[in-house]
C-alpha positions as CSV (number, residue, x, y, z in Angstrom):
1,M,73.9,9.7,197.5
2,N,72.2,6.6,198.8
3,K,72.4,3.4,196.8
4,S,69.5,1.0,197.3
5,T,67.3,-1.4,195.4
6,V,64.3,-0.1,193.5
7,E,61.7,-2.3,192.0
8,I,61.1,-1.3,188.4
9,Y,57.5,-2.2,187.1
10,S,57.8,-0.2,183.9
11,D,60.8,1.4,182.2
12,A,58.8,3.1,179.5
13,D,60.4,6.2,178.1
14,N,59.3,9.2,180.3
15,N,56.8,7.1,182.1
16,G,58.7,4.7,184.5
17,V,56.9,3.1,187.4
18,V,58.9,2.1,190.4
19,R,58.6,1.1,194.1
20,M,61.0,2.9,196.4
21,P,62.2,1.0,199.4
22,K,59.7,0.9,202.3
23,R,56.9,2.4,200.2
24,N,53.5,0.9,199.8
25,Y,52.5,2.8,196.6
26,L,54.3,2.7,193.4
27,G,55.9,5.9,192.1
28,S,55.8,7.5,188.7
29,V,59.2,8.6,187.4
30,I,59.3,11.9,185.5
31,Q,62.5,12.6,183.7
32,G,64.1,16.0,184.5
33,D,63.6,17.4,181.0
34,A,59.9,16.3,181.0
35,L,59.4,17.9,184.4
36,F,61.0,21.1,183.1
37,L,58.5,21.1,180.1
38,L,55.5,20.4,182.4
39,H,56.5,23.3,184.6
40,G,56.8,25.5,181.5
41,D,53.3,24.5,180.4
42,A,51.9,25.2,183.8
43,M,53.6,28.6,183.9
44,D,52.0,29.4,180.4
45,L,48.6,28.6,181.9
46,L,49.3,30.8,184.9
47,E,50.4,33.7,182.7
48,E,47.1,33.4,180.7
49,L,45.0,33.4,183.9
50,K,46.9,36.2,185.7
51,H,44.2,38.8,184.8
52,N,41.8,37.0,187.1
53,P,44.0,36.2,190.1
54,G,41.1,35.6,192.6
55,S,39.5,32.9,190.5
56,Y,39.4,29.3,191.4
57,V,41.0,28.3,188.0
58,F,43.9,30.7,188.7
59,Y,44.3,29.2,192.2
60,K,44.4,25.6,190.7
61,A,46.9,26.6,188.0
62,Y,49.0,28.3,190.6
63,S,48.9,25.2,192.8
64,V,49.9,22.8,190.0
65,A,52.7,25.2,188.9
66,K,54.0,25.5,192.4
67,S,54.0,21.7,192.9
68,L,55.9,21.2,189.7
69,E,58.4,24.0,190.5
70,D,59.1,22.6,193.9
71,R,59.8,19.2,192.4
72,L,61.9,20.8,189.7
73,N,63.9,22.8,192.2
74,H,64.5,19.6,194.2
75,Y,65.7,17.9,191.0
76,I,68.0,20.8,190.1
77,D,69.4,20.9,193.7
78,V,70.1,17.1,193.7
79,C,71.8,17.3,190.3
80,S,73.9,20.3,191.4
81,Q,75.0,18.5,194.7
82,S,76.0,15.5,192.5
83,D,78.0,17.6,190.0
84,I,75.5,16.8,187.2
85,R,75.3,19.7,184.8
86,L,71.9,20.6,183.4
87,D,71.3,22.5,180.2
88,F,68.2,24.3,181.4
89,R,67.2,26.6,184.3
90,I,63.9,28.1,185.6
91,E,63.3,31.4,183.7
92,C,59.9,32.2,185.1
93,S,59.0,31.3,188.7
94,V,55.6,30.6,190.2
95,Y,56.6,32.8,193.1
96,D,56.5,35.8,190.7
97,Y,52.7,35.4,191.1
98,D,52.6,35.4,194.9
99,E,51.4,39.0,195.2
100,P,47.9,38.7,193.7
101,I,46.9,35.7,195.7
């Protein structure tokens, strides 16, 4: 774990805005539980679109779901490495849809 100063521009619930050290652009903070729910929503969309795997909309849904899952996996790994217990886990993975693409 690295401790550093982060500039907080907004600490709104589930919508924080911060500047990380040495970064020009502000970052948007997504709480882990909100990230988990966004991933679930993206997976629901992907499931609905799986019958047309070659479509542009399927590809875009897959891309969004993959980005969210990669961020969620990073979040889970960081929590695990820091001995922070989570009360959720990924049940359905975007990688289950790799074959049709």
